[in-house]
C-alpha positions in Angstrom: 63.5 -67.6 34.9 61.3 -66.4 37.8 59.4 -63.2 37.2 60.0 -60.0 39.2 56.5 -59.6 40.5 56.4 -58.2 44.0 52.9 -59.6 44.7 54.1 -63.1 43.8 54.0 -65.5 46.6 57.2 -67.3 47.3 58.8 -69.9 49.7 62.5 -69.5 48.8 64.7 -66.7 47.1 64.8 -68.9 43.9 61.0 -68.3 43.5 61.6 -64.7 42.9 63.4 -62.9 40.1 66.9 -61.5 40.0 67.7 -58.9 42.7 64.7 -60.1 44.7 64.5 -62.0 47.9 61.7 -64.0 49.6 60.6 -62.3 52.8 57.3 -63.4 54.6 56.4 -65.3 51.5 56.6 -62.3 49.3 59.2 -61.3 46.7 61.0 -58.0 47.9 63.5 -56.1 45.9 66.9 -55.8 47.4 68.2 -52.6 48.9 70.2 -50.2 46.7 73.5 -50.9 48.5 75.6 -52.8 48.1 75.4 -52.5 44.3 76.0 -55.5 42.2 77.8 -55.3 38.9 74.5 -55.4 37.0 73.3 -52.4 39.0 76.5 -50.4 38.5 76.4 -50.9 34.7 72.7 -49.8 34.7 73.7 -46.7 36.7 76.3 -45.8 34.3 74.0 -46.4 31.5 71.3 -44.2 33.0 73.9 -41.4 33.5 74.9 -41.6 29.8 71.3 -41.6 28.6 70.3 -38.6 30.9 73.2 -36.7 29.7 72.5 -37.1 26.0 68.8 -36.5 26.7 69.2 -33.3 28.5 71.7 -32.2 25.8 69.1 -32.6 23.3 66.4 -30.9 25.4 64.6 -34.2 26.3 63.8 -35.6 29.7 64.8 -39.1 28.6 62.2 -40.9 30.8 61.2 -43.1 27.9 64.7 -44.2 27.5 65.5 -44.8 31.1 62.4 -46.8 31.9 63.7 -49.9 30.1 67.0 -49.7 32.0 65.1 -49.7 35.2 62.9 -52.6 33.9 65.8 -54.7 32.7 68.9 -53.6 34.5 67.4 -53.1 38.0 64.6 -55.6 37.4 62.0 -53.3 38.9 58.3 -53.9 38.1 56.7 -51.4 35.7 54.9 -49.4 38.4 58.0 -48.9 40.4 60.3 -48.2 37.4 57.9 -45.3 36.3 57.8 -43.8 39.8 61.7 -43.7 40.0 61.8 -42.2 36.4 59.8 -39.3 37.7 62.6 -38.3 40.1 65.3 -38.9 37.6 63.7 -36.7 35.1 63.0 -34.0 37.7 66.7 -34.0 38.8 67.9 -33.7 35.2 65.5 -30.8 34.6 66.6 -29.0 37.6 70.3 -29.4 36.6 69.6 -28.3 33.1 67.6 -25.2 34.3 70.5 -24.2 36.6 72.8 -24.3 33.7 70.8 -22.0 31.5 69.0 -19.8 34.0 71.7 -17.0 33.7 72.4 -17.4 30.0 71.2 -14.7 27.6 70.9 -14.3 24.0 72.3 -11.7 21.7 69.5 -9.3 22.5 70.2 -9.5 26.2 67.1 -11.5 27.0 67.2 -14.8 28.9 67.2 -18.0 26.7 64.4 -19.3 29.1 61.1 -18.0 27.8 59.2 -17.7 31.1 56.0 -16.5 29.4 55.8 -19.8 27.4 56.6 -21.6 30.6 53.8 -20.1 32.4 51.4 -21.2 29.6 52.8 -24.7 29.4 53.1 -25.6 32.9 49.4 -25.9 34.0 48.6 -28.5 31.2 51.9 -30.3 31.9 51.1 -30.5 35.6 47.6 -31.8 34.8 48.9 -34.5 32.5 51.6 -35.5 35.1 48.8 -35.9 37.6 46.6 -37.9 35.4 49.7 -40.1 34.5 50.4 -40.9 38.1 46.8 -41.8 38.6 46.8 -44.1 35.5 50.1 -45.6 36.7 48.6 -46.7 39.9 45.4 -47.9 38.4 46.8 -49.7 35.3 48.2 -53.2 35.3 51.9 -53.7 34.4 51.0 -55.0 30.9 49.3 -51.8 30.0 52.2 -49.8 31.2 54.8 -51.8 29.3 52.7 -51.6 26.1 52.4 -47.9 26.5 56.2 -47.7 27.0 56.8 -49.7 23.9 54.5 -47.5 21.7 56.0 -44.3 23.2 59.5 -45.7 22.3 58.5 -46.5 18.8 57.0 -43.0 18.4 60.1 -41.3 19.8 62.3 -43.4 17.6 60.4 -42.5 14.5 60.4 -38.8 15.3 64.1 -38.7 16.1 65.0 -40.6 12.9 62.8 -38.1 10.9 64.5 -35.1 12.5 67.9 -36.5 12.0 67.2 -37.1 8.3 66.0 -33.5 7.9 69.0 -32.2 9.6 71.4 -34.3 7.6 69.8 -33.0 4.4 70.3 -29.4 5.6 73.9 -30.0 6.5 74.5 -31.7 3.1 73.0 -28.6 1.4 75.2 -26.3 3.4 78.4 -28.2 2.7 77.5 -28.3 -1.0 77.0 -24.5 -1.0 80.2 -23.9 0.9 82.2 -26.0 -1.6 80.6 -24.2 -4.5 81.5 -20.8 -3.0 85.1 -21.8 -2.3 85.7 -23.3 -5.8 86.3 -19.9 -7.4 88.8 -19.0 -4.7 90.6 -22.3 -5.3 90.6 -21.8 -9.1 92.0 -18.3 -8.6 94.7 -19.7 -6.3 95.6 -22.4 -8.8 95.9 -19.9 -11.6 98.0 -17.6 -9.6 100.3 -20.4 -8.7 100.5 -21.5 -12.4 101.3 -17.9 -13.4 104.0 -17.6 -10.8 105.4 -21.0 -12.0 105.5 -19.7 -15.5 107.1 -16.5 -14.6 109.8 -18.4 -12.6 110.4 -20.7 -15.5 110.7 -17.6 -17.8 113.3 -16.0 -15.4 115.1 -19.2 -15.5 115.2 -19.3 -19.3 116.3 -15.6 -19.3 119.0 -15.9 -16.8 121.4 -18.2 -18.9 121.4 -15.5 -21.6 122.3 -12.9 -19.2 125.1 -15.2 -17.9 126.4 -15.7 -21.4 126.4 -11.8 -21.9 128.1 -11.2 -18.7 130.7 -13.9 -19.6 131.3 -12.3 -23.0 131.7 -8.9 -21.4 134.2 -10.3 -18.9 136.2 -11.9 -21.8 136.2 -8.5 -23.7 137.4 -6.7 -20.6 140.2 -9.2 -20.0 141.3 -9.1 -23.7 141.4 -5.3 -23.6 143.5 -5.3 -20.5 145.9 -7.7 -22.1 146.2 -5.5 -25.0 
């Protein structure tokens, strides 16, 4: 299968990769519209990944990059540049959702002091990342993405394991705290059952006594 290298020299469209066409002996990626079925599926996948990532407080750039590389068949440099705008859009939407939310003490959930401290190094890192993205060959970028994905996967699995253990302990404690209540309820139910059985055993005697009284009354009236 031909590679999706924009700098590759070509003569016909088949010399280029999928979603590329040969123009002036260079492979050029197709315009966004009209969307192909492959691009529609990749777009939906990016929406799902971005939604889950923002729900968990992540940008999701490391997860969306492979979709752009495989689904849209962009080269590594172009895919990273598109990821910047996707992460920015998700961050803006997430911020608009929580900007007016306050905690129990009445303070905003967004810690603006911490944001002021973290923003300068983040901007510096983003600037250096953009420069390295332009200077580095695609192989280095893809290798970095693979290592980042492995690191994120291990961190997520570790965090999920810790949360699972916490939830298991909470469930066990909840069951232990509810066990006496269940035992009391069972004992009360057994007591009420025994009382009802005693009432049933007493009622026939009362019926016999009432029957005997009725016969005595009838006999006296007959006399």
